[in-house]
N, C-alpha and C positions, 0 to 999 in steps of 0.2 A: 520491441513494443507493438509494431504494427501487426505482426503475425501471431503473437501469443498472448498479448494483454489488452483486450478491447473490452470496454464497458461503454458503449455507446447510448447517449440519451439524445433522441431526435424529437423535435417538435416543429411542425410546419404551420406556416401562416402567421408568424409572428413578424412585427415590424417593430423597429427601434431596439434599444438595449433591454436585456431582462437578467435579473439577478437569480441565481439558483441558491436555495437555501436547503440543507438537510439537517433536520434536528435542532432547527433554530440557528445554525451556524451557516455563514455565508461562504459559499464554495467559490463563487466567481460571477462575472458579469459577462455576456456574450450578446453579440448583435443577432438579430432575427435570421441573417444569412448563415451565421454559424450555427444556430440552433437547427436550421434546416439541413445543413451537412451532417450534423451530429457533433456532440460534445464528448470527447472520450474522458470519462470520469477516472479512468486508470492513470491519467497524467497528473491529476489534482491531488496535492498532498493534504488538503484541508479535509478531505471525506473521511466519514467514519470508518469505511472500509480500509482506507489507507493507514488510519492511526491503529486499527485493530491489528493490521498486518505488521506493523512495526512493533506492537506489543509482543506478538508471537514470535518475531525474529529475535527480540532481546531475550525473551525466556529460553528459546532454543540456544542462543549464544551461552547463556548461563549454564543450561544443562550440558553443553559441550564442554565448558571449563571444567565443571565437576567430573565428568567423565575422563576428560584428559589427565586430571590429577590422580584419579584412580588407576589409570592405565600406567602412568609414570611410577606410581609408588609400586605397583606390581612388577614393572620392568627393573626398578632399582633392587627390589627383593630377589628377583630371579638372577640378576647379574652378580650380586654380592653374596648371596647365600646359595 
């Protein structure tokens, strides 16, 4: 995660706790100190980016299932015929 998956959002000069909203969806609440260090949005599962990645992952798994069935069918035909 540290090496390959960083989406840092840094805001300096904040005091107290602040909430991050993306597309009217609450992502989380962090202190001013955490905002200064940077919030790694790649860790947050509520972000639209994460939800979109999940949707793509599920579509890819569905595509793989279809491909696997075709390959299995071809293999069975090759072995028996």
